[in-house]
C-alpha positions in Angstrom: 76.6 133.7 137.4 78.8 136.7 138.3 82.0 136.4 140.3 83.7 139.8 140.7 83.8 141.3 137.2 83.6 137.9 135.4 80.4 136.4 134.2 80.1 132.6 133.4 77.1 130.7 132.1 75.9 128.2 134.7 72.9 125.8 134.8 71.1 124.2 137.7 68.4 121.5 137.2 65.8 122.0 139.8 63.5 119.1 139.0 63.6 116.2 136.7 60.5 113.9 136.9 61.2 110.2 137.3 65.0 110.4 137.2 67.8 111.1 139.5 70.3 113.9 138.7 73.2 115.8 140.3 72.1 118.6 142.5 74.7 121.2 141.7 75.4 124.1 139.4 77.4 123.3 136.3 79.1 125.2 133.5 77.6 125.2 130.0 78.2 126.7 126.6 75.7 127.7 123.8 77.0 126.6 120.4 73.8 126.2 118.5 73.1 123.5 121.0 73.5 123.4 124.8 76.8 121.8 125.8 76.9 120.9 129.5 80.2 120.3 131.4 79.0 118.4 134.5 82.6 117.8 135.8 83.8 121.4 135.5 83.4 123.6 138.5 81.9 127.0 137.9 84.7 129.6 138.0 87.3 126.9 138.3 89.5 128.2 135.4 89.7 131.9 136.5 
């Protein structure tokens, strides 16, 4: 996602069969794996 001249990785799960999930966009980081930060707001630390 882009906010002004800053770009931040964000992830939104649109459908997850058979399970409930939070319906919001969350920050993530690629470190060889996907690390998801569900409690961090996107663009909160800028």
